[in-house]
C-alpha positions in Angstrom: -3.2 -13.6 29.6 0.2 -11.9 29.9 0.4 -9.0 27.4 3.4 -7.4 25.8 2.8 -4.0 24.1 -0.9 -5.0 24.2 -0.2 -8.4 22.7 0.7 -11.9 24.0 4.4 -12.6 24.4 6.0 -14.3 21.4 5.6 -18.0 22.4 7.5 -20.6 20.5 5.3 -21.8 17.7 6.8 -23.9 14.9 3.7 -24.8 12.8 0.4 -23.4 11.7 -2.1 -24.0 8.9 -1.9 -20.4 7.6 0.9 -17.8 8.1 0.0 -14.2 7.3 2.9 -11.9 6.9 1.9 -8.3 7.8 -0.7 -6.7 10.0 -1.9 -3.9 7.8 -5.4 -3.8 6.2 -4.6 -6.8 4.0 -3.3 -9.0 6.8 -6.2 -8.2 9.1 -8.8 -8.7 6.4 -7.4 -12.1 5.7 -7.3 -13.0 9.4 -11.0 -12.0 9.8 -12.2 -14.0 6.9 -10.3 -17.0 8.0 -12.0 -16.8 11.4 -15.4 -16.3 9.7 -14.7 -19.5 7.8 -13.9 -21.5 10.9 -10.2 -21.5 10.4 -8.6 -20.6 13.7 -5.2 -22.1 13.1 -3.3 -19.1 11.8 -0.6 -16.7 12.8 0.0 -13.1 11.9 3.8 -12.5 11.6 4.6 -8.8 12.0 8.1 -7.5 11.7 7.6 -4.4 13.8 6.7 -4.0 17.5 3.1 -3.1 16.8 0.4 -3.7 14.2 -0.8 -1.2 11.6 1.4 -1.5 8.5 1.8 1.7 6.5 -0.3 3.6 9.0 2.1 2.7 11.8 5.2 3.5 9.8 4.1 6.8 8.3 3.7 9.3 11.1 5.1 12.4 9.4 3.4 15.8 10.0 0.2 16.1 8.0 -0.1 12.4 7.2 -3.7 11.5 6.3 -5.7 9.4 3.9 -6.8 10.4 0.4 -10.0 8.3 0.4 -13.0 9.2 2.6 -12.9 7.4 6.0 -16.3 5.7 5.6 -14.9 3.8 2.6 -11.3 3.5 3.7 -12.2 1.0 6.4 -13.4 -2.6 6.6 -17.0 -3.3 5.6 -17.2 -5.7 8.5 -15.9 -3.2 11.1 -17.6 0.2 10.6 -16.4 3.1 12.7 -19.1 5.6 13.5 -16.5 7.9 15.3 -14.4 9.1 12.4 -13.7 12.8 13.2 -13.2 14.0 9.6 -14.2 13.0 6.1 -10.6 12.1 5.4 -9.0 10.6 8.5 -5.6 11.5 9.8 -2.9 8.8 10.3 -3.4 8.6 14.0 -7.1 7.8 13.8 -6.5 5.1 11.1 -3.8 3.5 13.2 -6.1 3.5 16.3 -8.8 2.0 14.2 -6.6 -0.9 13.1 -5.5 -1.6 16.6 -9.1 -1.6 17.8 -10.0 -4.1 15.0 -7.3 -6.5 16.2 -8.8 -6.4 19.7 -12.5 -6.5 18.7 -12.1 -9.1 16.0 -10.4 -11.5 18.4 -7.0 -11.5 16.6 -4.7 -10.8 19.6 -3.9 -14.5 20.2 -2.8 -14.9 16.6 -0.4 -11.9 16.4 3.4 -12.4 16.7 5.3 -9.1 16.9 8.9 -8.6 16.0 8.8 -11.5 13.6 10.7 -10.2 10.6 10.5 -12.7 7.7 13.9 -13.3 6.2 13.0 -16.1 3.8 10.1 -18.4 2.9 10.8 -21.6 1.0 8.3 -24.1 -0.3 8.9 -27.7 0.8 7.3 -30.1 -1.7 7.9 -33.1 0.5 5.8 -31.9 3.4 3.7 -29.5 1.3 4.5 -26.6 3.7 6.2 -23.3 3.6 9.4 -23.1 5.7 9.5 -19.5 6.9 12.7 -18.2 8.5 12.0 -15.3 10.8 14.0 -13.2 13.3 12.4 -15.3 16.0 13.0 -18.7 14.5 11.3 -21.0 12.0 7.6 -21.2 11.3 6.1 -24.0 9.2 2.8 -23.3 7.4 0.8 -25.1 4.8 -0.5 -21.8 3.4 1.4 -18.5 3.2 -0.5 -15.2 2.8 1.8 -12.3 1.9 0.3 -9.1 3.2 3.6 -7.3 2.8 2.1 -4.1 1.4 3.3 -2.6 -1.9 4.2 0.7 -0.1 6.2 -0.7 2.8 9.8 -0.4 1.8 11.0 3.2 1.4 12.8 4.2 -1.8 15.9 6.4 -1.2 17.8 7.2 -4.4 21.5 7.5 -3.9 22.7 11.0 -4.0 26.4 11.6 -4.8 28.3 12.7 -1.7 25.5 12.0 0.7 27.8 10.1 3.1 29.7 13.4 3.7 26.6 15.4 4.6 26.8 16.7 8.2 23.2 17.4 8.6 20.1 15.2 9.2 18.8 12.8 6.5 15.6 10.7 6.7 12.7 9.4 4.6 9.2 10.5 5.3 8.3 6.9 6.3 11.0 7.1 9.1 10.2 10.6 10.4 12.1 11.1 13.7 9.8 11.9 16.6 12.5 14.3 17.9 12.7 16.3 14.7 11.9 20.0 15.1 11.6 21.9 11.8 11.9 25.3 13.5 14.6 27.4 11.7 15.8 24.5 9.6 17.1 24.8 6.1 15.5 21.9 4.4 16.0 20.1 1.0 13.0 18.0 0.0 13.6 15.2 -2.5 10.5 14.4 -4.4 6.9 15.6 -4.7 4.8 12.5 -4.2 1.8 11.9 -2.0 3.8 12.1 1.3 5.7 15.2 0.3 2.5 16.9 -0.6 1.3 16.5 3.0 4.5 17.2 5.0 5.7 20.2 3.0 2.8 22.5 4.0 2.9 21.0 7.5 6.5 22.2 8.2 6.8 25.1 5.7 5.7 27.8 8.2 8.4 26.7 10.6 11.4 26.2 8.4 13.8 29.0 7.6 14.2 27.9 4.0 12.9 24.9 1.9 14.3 23.7 -1.4 11.9 21.3 -3.1 13.5 19.2 -5.8 10.7 18.2 -8.2 11.3 15.7 -11.0 7.7 15.6 -12.4 4.9 17.8 -11.1 1.8 15.9 -9.8 -1.8 16.8 -10.7 -3.4 18.1 -7.5 -7.1 18.6 -6.9 -8.9 20.4 -4.0 -9.3 18.3 -0.8 -13.0 18.5 0.1 -12.4 17.7 3.7 -14.2 18.7 6.9 -15.1 17.6 10.4 -17.9 15.1 10.9 -20.2 16.7 13.5 -20.9 15.1 16.9 -24.5 14.8 15.9 -23.7 12.9 12.7 -21.5 10.5 14.7 -24.1 9.9 17.3 -26.6 9.1 14.5 -24.1 6.6 13.0 -23.9 4.9 16.3 -27.6 4.7 16.9 -28.6 3.9 13.3 -25.8 1.8 11.7 -27.7 1.7 8.4 -27.1 5.4 8.1 -23.4 4.9 8.0 -23.8 2.0 5.5 -25.7 4.5 3.3 -22.9 7.1 3.7 -20.4 4.4 2.7 -22.5 3.4 -0.3 -22.7 7.0 -1.5 -19.0 7.5 -1.3 -18.4 4.2 -3.1 -20.8 5.0 -6.0 -19.3 8.5 -6.4 -15.7 7.2 -6.4 -16.5 4.3 -8.6 -17.9 6.7 -11.2 -14.5 8.3 -11.3 -13.1 5.2 -12.9 -14.7 6.3 -16.2 -12.2 9.1 -16.6 -9.2 6.7 -16.1 -10.7 4.2 -18.6 -11.6 6.9 -21.2 -8.9 9.7 -20.8 -10.9 12.2 -22.9 -13.4 12.4 -20.0 -10.6 13.8 -17.8 -10.7 17.2 -19.6 -13.2 18.7 -17.2 -11.4 17.5 -14.1 -8.1 18.6 -15.5 -9.5 22.0 -16.0 -10.5 22.0 -12.3 -6.9 21.1 -11.4 -5.6 24.0 -13.5 -7.9 26.4 -11.8 -6.7 25.1 -8.5 -3.1 26.0 -9.4 -4.0 29.4 -10.7 -6.0 30.3 -7.6 -3.1 29.6 -5.3 0.0 30.5 -7.4 0.2 34.0 -8.9 3.8 33.8 -10.1 3.7 32.6 -13.7 7.2 31.1 -13.5 6.3 28.9 -10.6 2.9 28.0 -12.1 4.7 26.7 -15.2 7.0 24.5 -13.0 3.9 23.1 -11.2 1.8 22.4 -14.3 2.0 18.8 -15.5 2.4 18.1 -19.3 0.6 14.7 -19.1 -3.1 13.7 -18.8 -4.5 13.8 -15.3 -4.6 10.3 -13.9 -1.6 9.0 -15.7 0.3 9.3 -12.4 -1.3 9.2 -9.0 -3.8 12.1 -8.5 -3.2 14.0 -5.3 -5.5 16.1 -3.2 -4.5 19.1 -1.1 -5.7 22.6 -0.3 -2.4 23.7 1.3 0.3 22.4 -1.0 0.2 25.1 -3.6 -0.1 28.0 -1.1 2.9 26.5 0.8 5.1 26.4 -2.4 4.1 30.0 -3.1 5.6 31.3 0.1 8.9 33.3 0.1 10.8 30.7 2.1 10.2 28.0 -0.5 12.0 27.3 -3.8 10.9 24.7 -6.3 13.8 23.3 -8.4 13.1 21.2 -11.5 16.7 20.1 -12.0 18.0 17.2 -10.1 20.8 17.1 -7.4 24.3 17.1 -8.8 26.1 16.5 -5.5 25.7 16.6 -1.8 28.4 18.5 0.2 28.9 18.5 3.9 27.0 21.8 4.3 24.4 21.6 1.5 23.5 20.4 -2.0 24.5 21.4 -5.5 21.7 21.2 -8.1 22.2 20.2 -11.7 21.8 23.9 -12.3 25.2 24.4 -10.6 23.7 26.4 -7.7 24.9 25.5 -4.1 22.1 25.6 -1.6 23.1 25.5 2.1 20.9 23.0 4.0 21.0 21.2 7.3 18.3 18.7 6.6 17.5 16.4 3.7 14.0 14.8 3.6 13.2 12.1 1.1 9.6 12.2 -0.2 10.5 9.7 -2.8 7.9 7.1 -2.2 8.5 3.3 -2.0 10.2 0.4 -3.8 7.4 -0.6 -6.2 9.4 -1.8 -9.3 11.6 -4.4 -7.6 9.5 -5.5 -4.7 11.8 -6.6 -1.8 9.5 -9.4 -0.6 9.7 -11.1 -4.0 13.4 -11.9 -3.3 12.6 -13.6 -0.1 10.1 -16.2 -1.5 11.6 -19.4 -3.0 9.9 -22.2 -4.8 12.1 -24.9 -3.4 13.8 -25.4 -6.8 16.3 -22.6 -6.7 14.0 -19.9 -8.1 12.7 -16.8 -6.3 9.5 -15.1 -7.0 11.5 -12.1 -8.2 13.4 -14.3 -10.7 10.2 -15.8 -11.9 8.7 -12.4 -12.5 11.8 -11.0 -14.3 10.9 -7.4 -13.6 7.2 -7.8 -14.5 5.0 -9.1 -11.5 2.2 -11.4 -12.6 -0.4 -13.3 -10.7 -3.8 -14.9 -11.3 -6.5 -12.6 -9.9 -3.6 -10.5 -8.7 -3.4 -13.1 -5.8 -2.0 -16.5 -6.6 1.1 -17.4 -8.7 1.8 -20.3 -11.0 4.8 -22.3 -9.8 4.4 -21.2 -6.1 1.9 -23.5 -4.5 -0.2 -22.3 -1.5 1.1 -18.7 -1.9 -1.3 -15.8 -1.8 -0.4 -12.1 -2.3 -2.5 -9.2 -0.9 -2.2 -6.0 -2.9 -0.5 -8.2 -5.5 0.0 -7.4 -9.3 -2.8 -5.3 -10.8 -4.7 -4.8 -7.5 -3.8 -1.2 -7.0 -6.3 1.6 -7.7 -6.3 5.1 -8.9 -9.8 6.2 -8.0 -11.1 4.5 -4.8 -10.3 2.5 -1.7 -7.9 -0.4 -2.0 -9.4 -1.8 1.2 -12.4 -2.9 -1.0 -10.0 -4.9 -3.2 -8.1 -6.4 -0.2 -11.4 -7.7 1.2 -12.2 -9.3 -2.1 -8.8 -10.9 -2.3 -9.1 -12.2 1.3 -12.4 -13.8 0.5 -10.9 -15.5 -2.6 -7.9 -16.8 -0.6 -10.2 -18.3 2.0 -12.3 -19.8 -0.7 -9.3 -21.5 -2.2 -8.1 -22.8 1.1 -11.5 -24.2 2.1 -11.9 -25.9 -1.3 -8.5 -27.5 -1.0 -9.6 -28.8 2.4 -12.8 -30.2 0.9 -10.9 -31.9 -1.9 -8.3 -33.3 0.5 -5.5 -31.5 -1.4 -2.2 -30.4 0.1 -1.1 -28.1 -2.6 -2.9 -25.7 -5.0 -1.8 -23.1 -7.5 -3.2 -21.5 -10.6 -2.6 -23.3 -13.9 -0.3 -21.6 -16.3 -3.1 -21.2 -18.8 -5.5 -19.6 -16.3 -2.8 -17.1 -15.2 -2.1 -16.2 -18.8 -5.8 -15.7 -19.6 -6.1 -13.4 -16.7 -3.0 -11.4 -17.8 -4.4 -11.2 -21.4 -7.7 -9.9 -20.0 -5.7 -7.2 -18.0 -3.8 -6.2 -21.1 -7.0 -5.9 -23.1 -8.7 -3.8 -20.4 -5.6 -1.6 -20.1 -5.6 -0.5 -23.8 -6.4 3.1 -24.2 -6.6 3.9 -20.5 -4.9 6.9 -19.0 -2.2 4.8 -17.4 -0.7 3.7 -20.7 -1.9 6.5 -23.0 -1.6 9.5 -20.7 1.9 10.5 -21.7 3.8 10.0 -18.4 6.3 7.6 -16.8 4.8 6.5 -13.4 5.6 4.0 -10.7 2.6 2.1 -11.9 4.8 0.8 -14.8 7.3 -2.1 -14.1 10.8 -2.6 -15.5 9.3 -3.8 -18.8 7.1 -0.8 -19.2 3.9 -2.8 -18.5 1.4 -1.5 -16.0 1.5 -4.3 -13.5 0.2 -2.2 -10.6 -3.3 -1.0 -11.4 -6.6 -2.8 -11.8 -7.9 -1.2 -15.0 -11.6 -1.4 -14.3 -14.4 -1.1 -11.8 -13.8 -2.6 -8.4 -17.1 -4.4 -8.3 -16.2 -6.3 -11.5 -13.0 -7.6 -9.7 -15.0 -8.5 -6.6 -17.5 -10.5 -8.6 -14.8 -12.5 -10.2 -12.8 -13.0 -7.0 -15.8 -14.1 -4.9 -16.0 -17.3 -7.0 -13.2 -19.8 -7.0 -13.1 -21.3 -10.5 -11.9 -24.9 -9.9 -10.7 -25.4 -13.4 -8.3 -22.4 -13.1 -6.4 -24.2 -10.3 -4.3 -27.3 -10.1 -5.2 -29.3 -7.0 -2.7 -31.8 -5.8 -2.7 -34.4 -3.0 0.7 -35.5 -1.8 -0.2 -39.0 -0.4 2.9 -39.3 1.7 2.4 -35.9 3.4 1.4 -35.6 7.0 0.7 -31.8 7.2 2.7 -30.2 10.0 -0.3 -28.0 10.9 -2.7 -30.9 11.5 -2.4 -31.0 15.3 -1.4 -27.4 15.9 -3.7 -25.2 17.9 -3.6 -21.4 18.4 -1.2 -20.6 21.1 -2.5 -18.2 23.8 
């Protein structure tokens, strides 16, 4: 088989039973469970030139996972060779590439297929998907776009006149050398927390523009010994046990999010973490949040606070007034000469770009249907959009443990729906309006009193209407239990008698 960047060349392929958009954890989990269910007629459409999703795109210095490696991985593809408790970006990307190979997904991957639009065609009961490589027709469309895939770069007045280098952490230039640079960092989110201490020792000066300080806990990281790794290889059950221990520990953390008063002890630990590293009282005040821990994403680092306490770093709590050719002017009126601006501002989570690309065939996009507040049954299927499935959809995100666990549960649900549609001889399936509303009502009830809505902060978890449409407000096992069963009554099953599915005679192209 001829390979191109480790994958088959992009052969012309106009139809498939299932099209998966994205090759991150969600897309690969869906592909694996489809194969497990005997469905081989599917394609993985990847816009980039390699697989990996967010772990391919984010290669900035210090990039690593905030969930332990044994849990932040597929249950069906354990890796006994993780080098550390919390894996760095390169290891996770290598793991995902290896999964594509070992799970037999190579023939299904189509690289450099950027999806421009997907429109439901009621006549043929298929999705018409316009890509950068041509049209693909699919009966079922699985959107594994990723909720953290499109960088957010707020517009700064005068930025176009800046003579220096400007980039987002998700687009870190491989040629960038921080040595001697005068850097302005916009934002103090999860990515900034990692790259700031990684480049701080090399830069001449760093100005960190912080809107809201994050709560930061110690990172209990360390190498996994060669002996432990060898034992995981010889006795796989030991690694399953290690994974189970991590899962139980992290699942217990959900109690603090559901009952904010339980966060007091952990918040005290975070305060001690600040005081141990930052001796300057003025800086400590800038770095101490005024909301309950957990309201915004909790971050972990042993190096962030020590880096901010160094003489070549300044933390500014005012915003940017204007960018000039040679630097930036803060809202405090101070001009700061810089030659590099780095955005650590996260991703577009409120107005998800992919929602504007999906059309119901009646002139309505998914974005217009949502009207600023994403909604989906089981966080996966959407009323009015037949045969559409969203990985990491509304209310699937987590604040306490591995989202990979949720993605696997979603993937199993998706395959269950597709298989049941086949068994019923149905061409189109979507959740009923009442089922979707009941699910949303359940979410709203579960959300009451949680730290995400009662913690006193404004976070990216909240959508344009102020509703938390990002987080699953409960234990992950409760979601998995519900998702593993397809409730037939919650779906509308339709057979379009005149339809001859375009996928019926298609076979995987190799």
